MDTraj code that builds the backbone (N, CA, C; nanometers):
import mdtraj as md
import numpy as np

residues = "MET ILE LYS ASN GLU PRO LYS ARG HIS ASN VAL VAL LEU VAL GLY ALA GLY ALA LEU GLY SER HIS VAL LEU LEU PHE ALA ARG ASN TRP ASN ALA LEU ILE THR VAL VAL ASP PHE ASP ARG VAL GLU THR LYS ASN THR GLN ALA GLN PHE HIS THR LYS GLY SER LEU ARG LYS ASN LYS ALA GLN ALA ILE SER GLN ALA LEU ASN GLY LEU PHE GLY ARG LYS LEU ARG PRO VAL PRO HIS LYS LEU SER ALA ASP ASN SER ASN GLN LEU ILE PRO VAL GLU THR ASP LEU VAL ILE ASP CYS THR ASP ASN LEU ASP ALA ARG GLU THR ILE SER ALA ALA CYS ARG ALA PHE ASP THR PRO CYS LEU HIS GLY CYS LEU SER ASP THR GLY ASP PHE ALA ARG ILE VAL TRP GLU GLU MET PHE THR PRO ASP ALA GLU GLU PRO GLY GLN ALA THR CYS GLU ASP GLY GLU MET LEU PRO PHE PHE ALA ILE ALA GLY GLY LEU ILE ALA MET VAL ALA GLN GLN PHE LEU GLU ASP GLY LYS LYS VAL ASN LEU GLN ALA THR PRO PHE GLY VAL VAL ARG PHE".split()
xyz = np.array([
    [3.1725, 15.4932, 10.8966],
    [3.2999, 15.5726, 10.9764],
    [3.4340, 15.5784, 10.8828],
    [3.4898, 15.6359, 10.8811],
    [3.6221, 15.6183, 10.7710],
    [3.7380, 15.6134, 10.8638],
    [3.8226, 15.4919, 10.8282],
    [3.9141, 15.4714, 10.9089],
    [4.0423, 15.5306, 10.8791],
    [4.1084, 15.5961, 10.9966],
    [4.2398, 15.6516, 10.9167],
    [4.3421, 15.5747, 10.8865],
    [4.4052, 15.6081, 10.7731],
    [4.5004, 15.5369, 10.6971],
    [4.6266, 15.5521, 10.7957],
    [4.6829, 15.4395, 10.8104],
    [4.8012, 15.4701, 10.8811],
    [4.9381, 15.5681, 10.8224],
    [5.0334, 15.6027, 10.9084],
    [5.1439, 15.7037, 10.8366],
    [5.2084, 15.6220, 10.7791],
    [5.2347, 15.7180, 10.6465],
    [5.3472, 15.6434, 10.5487],
    [5.4744, 15.7279, 10.6186],
    [5.5606, 15.6593, 10.6199],
    [5.7052, 15.6890, 10.6910],
    [5.8228, 15.7218, 10.6185],
    [5.8825, 15.7988, 10.6188],
    [6.0268, 15.8430, 10.5504],
    [6.1478, 15.7769, 10.5914],
    [6.2042, 15.6805, 10.5479],
    [6.2959, 15.6025, 10.6015],
    [6.4395, 15.6201, 10.4953],
    [6.5646, 15.6611, 10.5720],
    [6.6745, 15.6594, 10.4606],
    [6.7668, 15.5742, 10.5146],
    [6.7968, 15.4638, 10.4361],
    [6.8878, 15.3520, 10.4523],
    [7.0192, 15.3929, 10.3875],
    [7.1518, 15.4048, 10.4775],
    [7.2713, 15.4235, 10.3968],
    [7.3679, 15.3123, 10.4093],
    [7.3854, 15.2480, 10.2835],
    [7.4935, 15.1548, 10.2833],
    [7.4153, 15.0110, 10.2419],
    [7.3925, 14.9709, 10.0960],
    [7.3269, 14.8383, 10.0582],
    [7.4316, 14.7334, 10.0455],
    [7.5102, 14.7247, 10.1226],
    [7.5862, 14.6090, 10.1477],
    [7.5483, 14.4796, 10.2131],
    [7.6367, 14.4048, 10.2740],
    [7.5828, 14.3099, 10.3409],
    [7.4866, 14.2946, 10.4437],
    [7.4979, 14.4714, 10.4943],
    [7.3768, 14.4547, 10.5969],
    [7.2518, 14.4970, 10.5501],
    [7.2651, 14.6129, 10.4611],
    [7.2063, 14.6971, 10.4136],
    [7.0876, 14.6443, 10.3035],
    [7.1669, 14.5400, 10.2566],
    [7.0559, 14.4907, 10.1143],
    [6.9821, 14.4032, 10.1822],
    [7.0252, 14.3391, 10.3003],
    [6.9173, 14.2301, 10.3777],
    [6.8082, 14.2907, 10.4684],
    [6.8378, 14.4235, 10.5195],
    [6.7410, 14.4967, 10.5812],
    [6.6382, 14.5610, 10.4736],
    [6.6860, 14.6017, 10.3616],
    [6.5745, 14.6079, 10.2572],
    [6.5049, 14.4913, 10.2462],
    [6.5609, 14.3981, 10.2273],
    [6.4617, 14.2552, 10.1979],
    [6.3430, 14.2571, 10.2636],
    [6.4085, 14.2447, 10.4086],
    [6.2921, 14.2511, 10.5193],
    [6.2255, 14.3754, 10.5298],
    [6.2440, 14.4819, 10.4927],
    [6.1779, 14.5772, 10.4933],
    [6.0656, 14.6097, 10.3880],
    [6.0585, 14.5186, 10.2987],
    [5.9638, 14.5098, 10.1930],
    [5.8126, 14.5627, 10.2123],
    [5.7837, 14.5050, 10.3215],
    [5.6304, 14.5293, 10.3316],
    [5.5991, 14.6701, 10.4152],
    [5.7127, 14.7318, 10.4298],
    [5.6860, 14.8622, 10.5159],
    [5.5984, 14.9433, 10.4733],
    [5.5296, 15.0307, 10.5335],
    [5.4464, 15.1275, 10.4812],
    [5.5230, 15.2667, 10.5156],
    [5.6297, 15.2601, 10.3995],
    [5.7139, 15.3575, 10.3993],
    [5.7749, 15.3942, 10.2781],
    [5.8254, 15.5107, 10.2567],
    [5.9237, 15.5872, 10.1491],
    [6.0464, 15.5440, 10.1925],
    [6.1301, 15.4828, 10.1193],
    [6.2318, 15.4023, 10.1927],
    [6.3445, 15.4737, 10.0449],
    [6.4365, 15.5626, 10.1176],
    [6.5330, 15.6235, 10.0196],
    [6.6602, 15.5225, 10.0560],
    [6.7379, 15.4719, 9.9482],
    [6.8593, 15.3990, 9.9739],
    [6.9967, 15.4721, 9.9151],
    [7.0605, 15.5057, 10.0019],
    [7.1936, 15.5866, 9.9622],
    [7.3121, 15.5135, 9.9495],
    [7.3817, 15.5098, 9.8302],
    [7.5101, 15.4310, 9.8298],
    [7.5729, 15.4378, 9.6893],
    [7.7002, 15.4964, 9.7086],
    [7.7807, 15.5194, 9.5865],
    [7.8474, 15.4152, 9.5074],
    [7.8728, 15.2913, 9.5833],
    [7.9203, 15.2162, 9.5327],
    [7.8671, 15.1086, 9.4409],
    [7.9584, 15.0138, 9.3603],
    [7.9075, 14.9453, 9.2498],
    [7.9209, 14.8109, 9.3029],
    [7.8329, 14.7086, 9.2276],
    [7.8334, 14.5706, 9.2734],
    [7.9085, 14.5049, 9.1945],
    [7.9986, 14.4153, 9.2857],
    [8.1196, 14.3570, 9.2166],
    [8.1016, 14.2219, 9.2498],
    [8.1711, 14.1125, 9.1575],
    [8.1543, 13.9425, 9.1432],
    [8.1376, 13.9389, 9.2997],
    [8.2415, 13.9610, 9.4000],
    [8.2694, 13.9491, 9.5132],
    [8.1596, 13.9676, 9.6166],
    [8.0782, 14.0773, 9.5996],
    [7.9813, 14.0982, 9.6641],
    [7.8516, 13.9937, 9.6495],
    [7.8503, 13.9408, 9.5684],
    [7.7286, 13.8348, 9.5208],
    [7.7346, 13.7096, 9.6114],
    [7.8360, 13.6779, 9.6863],
    [7.8480, 13.5973, 9.7751],
    [7.7978, 13.6086, 9.9252],
    [7.7854, 13.7515, 9.9606],
    [7.7343, 13.7582, 10.0975],
    [7.6531, 13.8873, 10.1079],
    [7.5985, 13.9652, 9.9819],
    [7.5047, 14.0431, 9.9909],
    [7.3859, 14.0147, 9.9105],
    [7.2851, 14.1013, 9.9105],
    [7.1519, 14.0596, 9.8527],
    [7.1715, 14.1049, 9.7135],
    [7.2764, 14.0855, 9.6397],
    [7.2814, 14.1588, 9.4816],
    [7.3097, 14.0367, 9.4012],
    [7.2431, 14.0434, 9.2672],
    [7.2863, 13.9399, 9.1907],
    [7.3900, 13.9624, 9.0781],
    [7.4357, 13.8418, 8.9985],
    [7.4900, 13.8429, 8.9220],
    [7.4597, 13.9541, 8.7890],
    [7.3159, 13.9670, 8.7835],
    [7.2956, 14.0520, 8.6788],
    [7.2970, 14.2085, 8.6957],
    [7.3123, 14.2258, 8.8319],
    [7.3954, 14.3632, 8.8686],
    [7.4902, 14.3898, 8.8799],
    [7.5938, 14.2870, 8.8209],
    [7.7357, 14.3713, 8.8085],
    [7.7415, 14.4858, 8.7564],
    [7.8437, 14.5433, 8.8396],
    [7.8797, 14.7039, 8.7780],
    [7.7642, 14.7790, 8.7869],
    [7.6548, 14.7809, 8.8200],
    [7.5619, 14.8733, 8.8620],
    [7.6112, 14.9288, 8.9892],
    [7.5334, 15.0629, 9.0175],
    [7.5392, 15.1020, 9.1314],
    [7.4623, 15.0209, 9.2151],
    [7.4954, 15.0018, 9.3531],
    [7.4233, 14.9303, 9.4768],
    [7.2792, 14.9673, 9.5000],
    [7.2694, 15.1036, 9.5226],
    [7.1343, 15.1563, 9.5381],
    [7.0430, 15.1373, 9.4195],
    [7.0826, 15.1545, 9.3288],
    [6.9985, 15.1499, 9.1984],
    [6.9942, 14.9750, 9.1716],
    [7.0745, 14.9064, 9.1677],
    [7.0595, 14.7356, 9.1896],
    [6.9563, 14.7127, 9.2798],
    [6.9906, 14.7388, 9.3888],
    [6.9012, 14.6327, 9.4968],
    [6.7256, 14.7252, 9.4732],
    [6.7118, 14.8451, 9.4163],
    [6.6159, 14.8991, 9.4008],
    [6.5191, 14.8259, 9.2774],
    [6.6239, 14.7783, 9.1691],
    [6.5277, 14.7070, 9.0400],
    [6.5349, 14.5803, 9.1067],
    [6.6116, 14.5143, 9.1719],
    [6.5854, 14.3854, 9.2621],
    [6.4465, 14.3773, 9.3244],
    [6.4533, 14.4462, 9.3999],
    [6.3174, 14.4386, 9.4810],
    [6.2016, 14.4854, 9.4481],
    [6.2157, 14.5506, 9.3281],
    [6.0866, 14.6078, 9.2303],
    [6.0459, 14.4720, 9.1534],
    [6.1425, 14.4024, 9.0931],
    [6.1623, 14.3086, 9.0189],
    [6.0455, 14.1859, 9.0794],
    [6.1283, 14.1540, 9.1819],
    [6.0644, 14.0260, 9.2809],
    [5.9504, 14.0494, 9.3640],
    [5.9140, 14.1764, 9.3893],
    [5.8155, 14.1983, 9.4929],
    [5.7058, 14.3171, 9.4476],
    [5.7571, 14.3837, 9.3382],
    [5.6774, 14.4993, 9.3273],
    [5.7226, 14.6233, 9.4277],
    [5.8130, 14.6341, 9.4871],
    [5.8439, 14.6979, 9.5743],
    [5.9166, 14.8168, 9.5597],
    [5.8924, 14.9563, 9.5649],
    [5.9438, 15.0453, 9.4897],
    [6.0291, 15.1159, 9.5923],
    [6.1678, 15.1329, 9.5615],
    [6.2489, 15.2130, 9.6510],
    [6.2846, 15.3547, 9.5645],
    [6.3548, 15.4379, 9.6729],
    [6.4079, 15.5613, 9.6084],
    [6.5612, 15.5595, 9.5978],
    [6.6239, 15.5021, 9.5155],
    [6.7933, 15.5111, 9.4885],
    [6.8467, 15.6321, 9.4924],
    [6.9257, 15.6425, 9.5527],
    [7.0376, 15.7763, 9.5440],
    [7.1649, 15.7416, 9.5489],
    [7.2330, 15.7144, 9.4281],
    [7.3707, 15.6835, 9.3753],
    [7.4882, 15.7828, 9.4187],
    [7.4962, 15.8144, 9.5358],
    [7.5858, 15.9124, 9.5678],
    [7.6476, 15.8724, 9.7003],
    [7.7800, 15.9146, 9.7210],
    [7.8217, 15.9001, 9.8644],
    [7.7821, 16.0197, 9.9727],
    [7.7161, 15.9833, 10.1032],
    [7.6763, 16.0649, 10.1804],
    [7.7999, 16.1354, 10.2184],
    [7.7943, 16.2800, 10.2530],
    [7.8894, 16.3570, 10.3047],
    [7.7973, 16.4560, 10.3711],
    [7.9262, 16.5571, 10.4535],
    [7.8821, 16.6545, 10.5423],
    [7.8341, 16.7720, 10.4636],
    [7.8708, 16.7726, 10.3250],
    [7.8479, 16.8856, 10.2376],
    [7.6906, 16.8633, 10.1648],
    [7.6269, 16.7144, 10.1556],
    [7.5053, 16.7018, 10.1074],
    [7.3956, 16.6282, 10.1837],
    [7.4475, 16.6018, 10.2958],
    [7.3803, 16.5042, 10.4257],
    [7.2278, 16.5740, 10.4319],
    [7.2331, 16.7447, 10.4247],
    [7.0825, 16.7779, 10.4437],
    [6.9890, 16.7723, 10.3273],
    [7.0515, 16.7237, 10.2120],
    [6.9645, 16.7030, 10.1165],
    [6.9373, 16.5665, 10.0938],
    [7.0378, 16.4656, 10.1698],
    [7.0032, 16.3269, 10.1507],
    [6.9233, 16.2489, 10.2642],
    [6.9395, 16.3624, 10.3627],
    [6.8447, 16.3000, 10.4901],
    [6.7916, 16.4284, 10.5143],
    [6.6500, 16.4436, 10.4711],
    [6.5841, 16.5774, 10.4923],
    [6.5163, 16.5572, 10.5998],
    [6.4623, 16.7202, 10.6232],
    [6.4057, 16.7415, 10.7527],
    [6.3099, 16.6209, 10.7793],
    [6.2121, 16.6021, 10.6831],
    [6.0923, 16.5003, 10.7339],
    [6.1299, 16.3957, 10.7594],
    [6.2641, 16.3316, 10.7676],
    [6.2758, 16.1914, 10.7549],
    [6.2250, 16.1681, 10.9220],
    [6.1813, 16.0104, 10.8929],
    [6.1105, 15.9820, 11.0518],
    [6.2455, 15.8497, 11.0892],
    [6.3191, 15.8091, 11.0276],
    [6.4151, 15.7106, 11.0560],
    [6.5725, 15.7218, 10.9800],
    [6.6726, 15.7224, 11.0211],
    [6.8074, 15.6711, 10.9536],
    [6.8267, 15.5497, 10.9760],
    [6.8908, 15.4572, 10.8881],
    [6.9162, 15.3407, 10.9109],
    [7.0717, 15.3108, 10.8495],
    [7.1858, 15.3116, 10.9203],
    [7.3183, 15.3161, 10.8878],
    [7.3705, 15.1670, 10.9016],
    [7.3759, 15.1403, 10.7777],
    [7.4662, 15.0146, 10.7611],
    [7.5893, 15.0234, 10.6953],
    [7.6572, 15.1362, 10.7077],
    [7.7849, 15.1438, 10.6648],
    [7.9039, 15.0711, 10.7324],
    [8.0182, 15.0860, 10.6580],
    [8.1316, 15.0040, 10.7272],
    [8.2561, 15.0550, 10.7575],
    [8.2515, 15.1930, 10.7791],
    [8.3624, 15.2692, 10.7811],
    [8.3308, 15.3963, 10.8795],
    [8.4620, 15.4239, 10.9523],
    [8.4632, 15.5554, 11.0516],
    [8.3560, 15.6613, 10.9658],
    [8.4291, 15.7137, 10.8776],
    [8.4172, 15.8878, 10.8343],
    [8.2335, 15.8658, 10.8056],
    [8.1759, 15.7520, 10.7494],
    [8.0266, 15.7691, 10.7030],
    [7.9776, 15.7476, 10.8218],
    [7.9980, 15.6511, 10.9301],
    [7.9186, 15.6434, 11.0228],
    [7.8953, 15.7989, 11.1029],
    [8.0655, 15.8645, 11.1309],
    [8.0691, 16.0043, 11.2073],
    [7.9734, 16.1255, 11.1054],
    [7.9990, 16.1029, 10.9692],
    [7.8764, 16.1794, 10.9135],
    [7.6992, 16.1849, 10.9392],
    [7.7034, 16.0122, 10.9331],
    [7.5401, 16.0074, 10.9630],
    [7.5141, 16.0573, 11.0987],
    [7.5934, 16.0622, 11.1915],
    [7.5803, 16.0892, 11.3382],
    [7.5561, 16.2080, 11.3139],
    [7.6550, 16.2895, 11.2780],
    [7.6301, 16.4246, 11.2911],
    [7.5196, 16.4774, 11.2335],
    [7.4857, 16.4429, 11.1026],
    [7.3513, 16.4964, 11.0523],
    [7.2413, 16.4590, 11.0954],
    [7.2277, 16.3490, 11.1624],
    [7.1082, 16.3096, 11.2858],
    [7.0953, 16.3916, 11.4085],
    [7.2296, 16.3993, 11.4599],
    [7.2084, 16.5074, 11.5664],
    [7.1733, 16.6136, 11.5315],
    [7.2204, 16.6836, 11.4469],
    [7.1831, 16.8310, 11.3784],
    [7.0262, 16.8335, 11.3591],
    [6.9862, 16.7347, 11.3026],
    [6.8226, 16.7131, 11.2607],
    [6.7362, 16.6817, 11.3722],
    [6.8216, 16.6697, 11.4787],
    [6.7330, 16.5509, 11.5548],
    [6.6448, 16.4521, 11.5209],
    [6.7039, 16.3617, 11.4221],
    [6.6602, 16.2764, 11.3520],
    [6.7010, 16.1050, 11.4045],
    [6.5757, 16.0268, 11.4540],
    [6.6113, 15.9424, 11.4886],
    [6.7380, 15.8451, 11.4074],
    [6.8114, 15.7781, 11.4995],
    [6.9218, 15.6828, 11.3995],
    [6.9387, 15.5509, 11.4382],
    [6.9279, 15.4596, 11.3814],
    [6.9731, 15.3029, 11.4180],
    [7.0722, 15.2819, 11.3414],
    [7.1836, 15.2323, 11.4289],
    [7.3153, 15.2032, 11.3564],
    [7.3356, 15.0291, 11.3462],
    [7.3560, 14.9717, 11.2569],
    [7.3803, 14.8234, 11.2581],
    [7.5472, 14.8141, 11.1751],
    [7.6095, 14.7184, 11.2819],
    [7.7381, 14.7036, 11.2837],
    [7.7735, 14.5716, 11.2862],
    [7.8755, 14.5378, 11.2020],
    [7.9407, 14.4024, 11.2032],
    [8.0792, 14.3876, 11.2492],
    [8.1158, 14.2840, 11.3316],
    [8.2692, 14.2935, 11.3528],
    [8.3552, 14.2786, 11.2395],
    [8.4887, 14.2572, 11.2674],
    [8.5789, 14.2331, 11.1429],
    [8.5795, 14.0973, 11.1109],
    [8.5145, 14.0240, 11.1982],
    [8.5104, 13.8611, 11.1770],
    [8.3999, 13.8316, 11.1128],
    [8.2829, 13.9341, 11.1107],
    [8.1827, 13.8953, 11.0662],
    [8.0699, 13.7780, 11.1509],
    [8.1141, 13.7467, 11.3072],
    [8.0317, 13.6973, 11.3546],
    [7.9646, 13.7764, 11.4887],
    [7.9648, 13.8979, 11.4456],
    [7.9117, 13.9687, 11.5670],
    [7.8457, 14.0805, 11.5328],
    [7.7135, 14.1212, 11.5787],
    [7.6606, 14.2374, 11.5102],
    [7.6138, 14.2818, 11.6244],
    [7.6161, 14.4374, 11.6050],
    [7.5505, 14.5361, 11.7166],
    [7.4204, 14.6119, 11.6667],
    [7.3348, 14.6160, 11.7281],
    [7.1943, 14.7113, 11.6496],
    [7.2006, 14.8291, 11.7553],
    [7.2246, 14.9334, 11.7415],
    [7.2551, 15.0419, 11.8410],
    [7.1995, 15.1769, 11.8080],
    [7.1080, 15.2313, 11.8895],
    [7.0529, 15.3644, 11.8414],
    [7.1660, 15.4772, 11.8858],
    [7.1178, 15.5925, 11.7906],
    [7.2278, 15.6768, 11.8294],
    [7.2820, 15.7341, 11.9635],
    [7.1707, 15.7476, 12.0627],
    [7.1937, 15.7859, 12.1660],
    [7.3451, 15.6906, 12.2563],
    [7.3099, 15.5811, 12.2307],
    [7.4086, 15.4884, 12.2742],
    [7.5122, 15.4609, 12.1905],
    [7.5527, 15.5180, 12.0721],
    [7.6409, 15.4674, 11.9732],
    [7.7628, 15.5302, 11.9687],
    [7.8807, 15.4677, 11.9582],
    [8.0157, 15.5178, 11.9603],
    [8.0819, 15.4598, 11.8234],
    [8.0941, 15.5416, 11.7128],
    [8.1665, 15.4624, 11.6133],
    [8.3308, 15.4519, 11.6606],
    [8.3578, 15.3373, 11.5787],
    [8.4921, 15.3068, 11.5766],
    [8.5503, 15.2898, 11.4854],
    [8.6879, 15.2870, 11.4682],
    [8.7675, 15.2617, 11.3389],
    [8.7639, 15.1223, 11.3027],
    [8.7885, 15.0903, 11.1712],
    [8.8098, 14.9780, 11.1378],
    [8.9602, 14.9033, 11.1640],
    [8.9988, 14.7936, 11.1953],
    [9.1087, 14.7469, 11.1826],
    [9.1843, 14.7344, 11.0699],
    [9.2919, 14.7567, 11.0513],
    [9.3836, 14.7137, 10.9179],
    [9.3592, 14.5545, 10.9093],
    [9.3263, 14.5594, 10.7676],
    [9.2941, 14.4368, 10.6997],
    [9.1413, 14.3590, 10.7369],
    [9.0911, 14.4632, 10.8037],
    [8.9282, 14.4061, 10.8408],
    [8.8797, 14.3467, 10.7328],
    [8.7903, 14.2397, 10.7701],
    [8.7153, 14.1671, 10.6389],
    [8.6248, 14.2466, 10.6007],
    [8.5399, 14.2370, 10.4647],
    [8.4630, 14.3151, 10.4155],
    [8.3441, 14.2512, 10.3744],
    [8.3234, 14.1189, 10.4339],
    [8.2132, 14.0589, 10.4203],
    [8.1983, 13.9903, 10.2838],
    [8.3114, 13.9936, 10.2029],
    [8.2786, 13.9518, 10.0794],
    [8.2661, 13.7806, 10.0304],
    [8.3080, 13.7022, 10.1207],
    [8.2794, 13.5600, 10.1097],
    [8.1417, 13.5294, 10.1669],
    [8.0833, 13.3925, 10.1106],
    [7.9652, 13.3495, 10.1804],
    [7.9729, 13.2981, 10.2882],
    [8.0989, 13.2639, 10.3767],
    [8.0789, 13.1906, 10.4623],
    [7.9732, 13.2063, 10.5605],
    [7.9818, 13.3831, 10.5946],
    [7.8835, 13.4187, 10.7165],
    [7.7459, 13.4433, 10.6421],
    [7.7122, 13.4194, 10.5705],
    [7.5691, 13.4635, 10.4862],
    [7.4840, 13.4486, 10.5675],
    [7.4405, 13.3401, 10.6646],
    [7.3117, 13.3200, 10.7372],
    [7.3147, 13.4297, 10.8182],
    [7.4315, 13.4396, 10.9057],
    [7.4334, 13.5441, 11.0040],
    [7.4239, 13.7019, 10.9622],
    [7.4482, 13.7228, 10.8318],
    [7.4177, 13.8486, 10.7729],
    [7.2716, 13.8818, 10.7696],
    [7.2138, 13.7699, 10.7406],
    [7.0593, 13.7897, 10.7148],
    [7.0074, 13.7956, 10.8251],
    [7.0289, 13.7203, 10.9313],
    [6.9788, 13.7395, 11.0606],
    [7.0048, 13.8650, 11.1200],
    [7.1595, 13.9408, 11.1265],
    [7.1772, 14.0759, 11.1497],
    [7.0764, 14.1822, 11.0826],
    [7.0497, 14.1378, 10.9554],
    [6.9704, 14.2255, 10.8770],
    [6.8430, 14.2091, 10.9075],
    [6.7962, 14.1173, 10.9508],
    [6.6427, 14.0874, 10.9633],
    [6.6140, 14.1443, 11.1082],
    [6.7271, 14.1183, 11.2108],
    [6.7253, 14.2095, 11.3411],
    [6.7064, 14.3431, 11.3307],
    [6.7801, 14.4207, 11.2790],
    [6.7950, 14.5453, 11.2037],
    [6.6415, 14.5996, 11.2018],
    [6.5912, 14.5301, 11.0906],
    [6.4912, 14.5419, 11.0226],
    [6.3688, 14.5402, 11.1127],
    [6.3662, 14.4309, 11.2277],
    [6.2853, 14.4287, 11.2954],
    [6.2722, 14.5594, 11.4046],
    [6.3910, 14.5720, 11.4733],
    [6.3881, 14.6816, 11.5504],
    [6.3678, 14.8140, 11.4926],
    [6.3851, 14.8516, 11.3779],
    [6.3594, 14.9682, 11.2869],
    [6.1718, 14.9560, 11.2904],
    [6.1471, 14.8462, 11.2423],
    [5.9933, 14.8394, 11.2259],
    [5.9035, 14.8778, 11.3533],
    [5.9641, 14.8095, 11.4742],
    [5.8902, 14.8266, 11.5835],
    [5.9010, 14.9708, 11.6158],
    [6.0220, 15.0522, 11.6000],
    [6.0263, 15.2098, 11.6288],
    [5.9245, 15.2224, 11.5385],
    [5.9158, 15.2000, 11.3963],
    [5.8155, 15.3086, 11.3367],
    [5.6865, 15.2730, 11.3713],
    [5.6356, 15.1403, 11.4312],
    [5.5205, 15.1182, 11.5007],
    [5.4845, 15.1956, 11.6145],
    [5.5702, 15.1903, 11.7065],
    [5.5466, 15.2517, 11.8734],
    [5.6262, 15.3498, 11.9160],
    [5.7460, 15.3554, 11.8247],
    [5.8312, 15.4481, 11.8804],
    [5.9223, 15.3945, 11.9980],
    [5.9189, 15.2605, 12.0221],
    [6.0044, 15.2039, 12.1179],
    [6.1630, 15.1759, 12.0868],
    [6.2623, 15.2220, 12.1387],
    [6.4125, 15.1777, 12.0586],
    [6.4528, 15.0652, 12.1480],
    [6.5149, 14.9608, 12.0925],
    [6.5657, 14.8562, 12.1368],
    [6.7149, 14.8233, 12.0908],
    [6.8114, 14.8135, 12.1837],
    [6.9584, 14.7787, 12.1192],
    [6.9528, 14.6336, 12.1558],
    [7.0663, 14.5782, 12.0395],
    [7.0749, 14.4451, 12.0545],
    [7.2158, 14.4071, 12.0376],
    [7.2503, 14.2807, 12.0802],
    [7.3853, 14.2443, 12.0143],
    [7.3642, 14.0894, 11.9740],
    [7.4282, 14.0620, 11.8808],
    [7.4115, 13.9369, 11.8257],
    [7.5141, 13.8345, 11.7757],
    [7.5173, 13.7386, 11.8283],
    [7.6253, 13.6423, 11.7498],
    [7.5395, 13.4942, 11.6940],
    [7.5964, 13.4228, 11.5708],
    [7.5263, 13.3278, 11.5472],
    [7.4589, 13.2323, 11.6252],
    [7.4883, 13.2348, 11.7761],
    [7.4123, 13.1589, 11.8474],
    [7.3154, 13.2067, 11.9536],
    [7.2975, 13.3370, 11.9629],
    [7.2126, 13.4040, 12.0127],
    [7.1729, 13.5487, 12.0234],
    [7.0900, 13.6190, 12.0711],
    [7.0719, 13.7549, 12.0630],
    [7.0728, 13.8053, 12.2153],
    [7.1217, 13.9071, 12.2608],
    [7.0939, 13.9871, 12.3698],
    [7.0719, 14.1204, 12.3873],
    [6.9714, 14.1599, 12.4575],
    [6.8937, 14.3122, 12.4511],
    [7.0263, 14.3800, 12.5692],
    [7.0320, 14.4775, 12.5568],
    [7.1290, 14.5708, 12.6592],
    [7.0670, 14.7113, 12.6356],
])
top = md.Topology()
chain = top.add_chain()
for i, resn in enumerate(residues, 1):
    res = top.add_residue(resn, chain, resSeq=i)
    for name in ("N", "CA", "C"):
        top.add_atom(name, md.element.get_by_symbol(name[0]), res)
traj = md.Trajectory(xyz[None], top)
């Protein structure tokens, strides 16, 4: 008897910074084609709180994380070094996408992702950090309300909260993996001292 192969999922992750780079680290064993969308470049300050190396300085973040995971684990990603916008969302989030993971840090990007996912009826999981970097929310589109950044908001550039960024990224990856496996959607809030389901 021939055993059925598990479905290979199509996942799009937008934002390969403090959250997204750690999500990708923990998603490296997924049976999925993972597309990473990020237009930004790796700066020295990013190496303190993101899964980017000094060898990636000045490289595009999507391409840098793709090279890093391929070099470390043989895990190939599909990097897209462009900014997601209303004009290109239907190309960057194609109809066959099974899941979008939003790891961006600004209102415009979040609203664009939400609009595209709602238009295409694509499941979307949002990962968000507070301006202090010590509170995270992992929220499905149905319960998500994008909010504006506060003036002077922290950009997660120093390494003080690095362990929590890794925990938050791991939680996002865990929630996404559960959805890909059984379709279950879980919403979480996390601090360095605990996780609450809501």
